[in-house]
C-alpha positions as CSV (number, residue, x, y, z in Angstrom):
1,M,7.3,6.8,-16.9
2,M,5.9,9.2,-14.4
3,M,8.6,10.6,-12.2
4,N,6.5,12.7,-9.8
5,K,5.5,11.3,-6.5
6,I,2.0,9.8,-6.3
7,N,-0.2,8.5,-3.5
8,V,-1.6,5.0,-3.7
9,A,-4.2,3.9,-1.2
10,L,-3.8,0.1,-0.9
11,Q,-6.4,-2.1,0.8
12,V,-5.7,-5.9,0.9
13,L,-8.4,-8.3,2.1
14,P,-6.7,-11.7,2.4
15,V,-8.6,-14.8,3.2
16,S,-7.1,-17.9,4.8
17,S,-8.6,-20.9,6.6
18,K,-5.4,-21.2,8.6
19,K,-4.4,-17.6,9.4
20,D,-6.1,-14.6,10.8
21,S,-6.7,-12.0,8.1
22,Y,-5.4,-9.2,10.4
23,D,-2.1,-11.1,10.8
24,L,-1.8,-11.3,7.0
25,V,-2.5,-7.5,6.8
26,D,0.3,-7.0,9.3
27,I,2.6,-8.8,7.0
28,A,1.6,-6.5,4.2
29,I,2.2,-3.4,6.3
30,A,5.6,-4.7,7.4
31,E,6.6,-5.1,3.7
32,I,5.5,-1.5,3.0
33,E,7.6,-0.4,6.0
34,K,10.6,-2.4,4.7
35,S,10.3,-0.6,1.3
36,G,11.5,2.7,2.9
37,L,8.7,4.6,1.2
38,K,6.6,7.1,3.2
39,Y,3.3,5.6,4.3
40,K,0.3,6.1,6.6
41,V,-1.8,3.3,8.0
42,C,-5.5,4.2,8.2
43,P,-8.4,2.1,9.4
44,F,-9.4,0.7,6.0
45,E,-6.3,1.2,3.8
46,T,-2.7,2.2,3.8
47,V,-1.6,5.2,1.8
48,I,1.9,5.0,0.2
49,E,3.9,7.9,-1.2
50,G,6.4,7.4,-4.0
51,T,6.8,7.2,-7.7
52,F,4.7,4.9,-9.8
53,D,7.7,2.7,-10.5
54,E,8.5,2.4,-6.8
55,I,5.0,1.6,-5.6
56,M,3.6,-0.8,-8.3
57,P,6.4,-3.4,-7.8
58,L,5.7,-3.2,-4.0
59,V,2.1,-4.1,-4.6
60,G,3.2,-7.1,-6.6
61,R,5.6,-8.2,-3.8
62,I,2.8,-7.8,-1.2
63,H,0.6,-10.2,-3.3
64,E,3.4,-12.8,-3.6
65,L,4.2,-12.5,0.1
66,L,0.7,-12.8,1.3
67,Y,0.1,-15.9,-0.8
68,A,3.4,-17.4,0.4
69,S,2.3,-16.6,4.0
70,G,-1.0,-18.5,3.8
71,A,-3.6,-16.4,2.0
72,E,-5.8,-18.5,-0.2
73,K,-7.7,-15.7,-1.8
74,M,-7.4,-11.9,-1.7
75,M,-9.3,-8.8,-2.8
76,C,-7.1,-5.8,-3.4
77,Y,-8.4,-2.3,-3.9
78,I,-6.0,0.4,-5.2
79,K,-6.7,4.1,-5.5
80,I,-4.1,6.3,-7.2
81,Q,-3.8,10.1,-7.0
82,S,-1.3,11.6,-9.4
83,S,-0.5,15.0,-11.0
84,N,1.0,15.8,-14.4
85,N,3.3,18.5,-13.1
86,Q,3.8,18.2,-9.3
87,D,4.3,15.7,-6.5
88,V,1.3,14.4,-4.7
89,L,2.2,14.3,-1.0
90,I,0.4,12.8,2.0
91,E,1.2,15.8,4.1
92,D,-0.5,18.2,1.7
93,K,-3.8,16.4,2.5
94,M,-3.3,15.6,6.1
95,H,-1.3,18.6,7.6
96,K,-4.4,20.3,9.0
97,Y,-5.6,17.1,10.8
98,E,-2.4,16.1,12.5
């Protein structure tokens, strides 16, 4: 498996007739924080930094957690940036803006 760090941009759009979508998104972000992986919350998505094997199980846990928390449907958009021979780091893309 890929051992280099990658960036995954994760956007979840949960729908529930009983819970506010933003409250469900907050649950997803809390699960990302709990993972201990580096992340950055942006207006439309959250970017997560880690290995493929660290991030993909986290995406699965987020789905399970949101359905258990009241989501009835969900759209999930994932973008992955990887490199064959080096780590992909959030700071490499963001350092000049922060």
